[in-house]
N, C-alpha and C positions, 0 to 999 in steps of 0.2 A: 504493499500499500504506499502510495507516494506522499511526500510532504509538499504541500502547495499552499498558495495564498488565495483565499476566497474574497473577491470584491463584491460585497453586498450593497446594492444600490436601491434606494427607495424610489419607487415609480414617480413619474411626474404628477404635478398637481391635477386633481379631478374636481368636478363640480361638487361632489359629496364632500371633499376636503374643505371647500369654501363654505359649504353649508353646515359644517361641523356634524356630519352624519356618520354613523358607523357603517363602514363599507363592506368588510368581510368578503363573502363570496359573491356579493352583488357587483354589477358592472356599472361604472359611471364614466363618462367620456373624459379624456384629457382636456383641460382648458388650453387656451393659447399660452398661457404661462406654463402649463404642464408640458406642452411640446417644447417650449424654450428650456425648461428644466432638463429635459432629455438631451436636447442639442448641446447645452452647456456642459453636461456631464460627459457626453460623447467627446467633446473638445478636450476635456481634461484627460480623458483616457485614450485619446486616439493613438498615442505612441506606446501603449501598454499591450503587450502581446498576450492574448488569451488562448489557452489550449482548448477551452470549451466554454459554452455559455448556456445558462439555464434561466427559466422564468416560470411563474405560475401561469395557469391557463385563463387568467383574467386579461381582458382587452388592455387595461391600463399597463400591466406588466409586459405584455407581449409587444405593444407599441413602443414603450420605453426601451426595451431590450434591442428591438430592431433599429431604432434611431441611433443608439449608442454604437452598435456594430457597424452601421452604415458609415459612421464617421472614422472608424478605426482603419489605420493604414498599415498596420504591421501584423494583423492576425489573419489566419486562414479561415477562421470561423465566420460564416456569413449569415447564420440565423441561429436563434436559441433552441435548445431542447426544452419543450414545453411539457410541464408535469403538474397535475393537480396537487401533488404532495406539497408544493411551495405556496399554496394559497394562504391568504391571511386567515386568522382565526374566524371560525364560523360563529356568528353572533345570534343565530336562531331567530326567535321572534323579534329581536332587536335590530335585525338587518335594516339599514335605512333609517333608523330612528336617530333623534338628536343624541349626540354622544354623551353630553353631560347629564341629560335626563336618564339615559340608559344606565349609566354607572351610578346615578343616584338611587335608582330602583334596585340595583344590585347590592349597593353598599350600605345605604342608610339604615336598613333593618338591623345592621350590625354596628351601627353608630359611626359609620365611615361614609359620608355623603359624596365623596368625589373619588375618582380613579386614583388621584395622588395620595389621598388619605389611606386607601386600601394598600397601595404599593408601599408606602412609608411604614405602615404598621406590620404588614405581612410580606406580600410579594405580587408580582404580576400573575403568577400561577394562581394565588388565592383569588385575584380578581376574576380569572376565568371561572374558577369554581363557583364564585358567588353569582356570576352572570347566568350560568347554567341553572343554578338553584332558583334564580328569580324568573327565568323563562317559563311562562305558563305551559309551554310544550316540552320543556327540558331538552330541546334539541340543540342549543348552543353547546359548543365544545368546551368541556372542562380541561383542566390542565393536562391530565393523563392522556385524554383523547387527542388533544392538540399535538403533543410531543410524539405520540405514537405515529402520527401522520407525518410531521415534519422530519422526524428521524429517518423515515423511509426515503425522503428526498435527499438528505445528506448521504445516506448509503448509496443512493443512485449515482451521486457525484463520485464518491470514493471508489465505486466499482468501474469507473470509466478508465479503461487501460490506455487511453490516449493521454491521460494526465501523468506527467513524469515529475520527478523531484525538481522543485524550484519553479514549477509552472504557476501561472495565474489563471484563475477561473472566475468568470463573471456570473453573478446571480442577481436578478432583478427581484426585489423583495417588497415588503409592506411595513408600514409604521409599527403596528403592534408586534409583528414578527421580529423585526429588528430589536425592539426593546426586550422581547422574550429571550432572544439569542444572547444579547449583551448581559442580561440578568444572569443567565446560566453560565456564561463563559468569560465574563468581564472582570471577574475577581473583585467586584465591588469598587472598581475605579471610576465608573461612569454614572452620571445622572440619568436614571431610567424613569423619571417621572414626566419627562417631556418627550414628545415624538421627535425624531430626527427630521430635518427639512426634506422636502421632496427633491429628488435628484442627488441627495447627499451620499457619501461613500463611507461604508464601514468595512474594515478589513479584519479577516480572521486568518490565523495561521493554523492549518489543519495537518496533523501528523498521526495518522491512524485514528485512535480514539481520543487523542489529545487535541483539544481545541482551545485557542487562546485569542481573545479580541485585542488587536493592537492599535486600532483607530476606530473612533465612533462618530458618525455624523459629520464628517469632514467635507 
């Protein structure tokens, strides 16, 4: 299994981002600014050689990935590998709902009325558990379900025999997913109460089962 650097990029801004709505598995188009986010990130990464590229099967992630790859002048990779494993958390009943209201309904019964309150007292994982508990259909992903899915995505990357030691890999990701990954692998070095900016880059060093965050939201 190779040691490589994973560049996790948050997709460009969408209309749901502007409206402060939970997006999850739902699709919301990129705004003009969102397209520019992708173009700007593509410019930053145009001289970074990627051995492979991945994204979730949401339109916002696929479009962001393609625009970044289109700007790249040193990679042979021309399009991303698309997989549902890389989707954002599934918010169940709260898909498309106001973000602050949804986290209030999840956390307030526990005396924690905001996402930040839940994370500061417990964790992002606990926030996922609370949201599933508050979902009247109980279809939102809890922390265990979420990681079971996302870990399959990481395994998909690790099994790619085209990735060699020292290579770079691109992954277009989502806000809550980036926070969740940084919570798990960031060794407490980063502020995980605020979502990273659209188009920002988070870097992970992956060496077998060892994962370490080296940069967050740059």
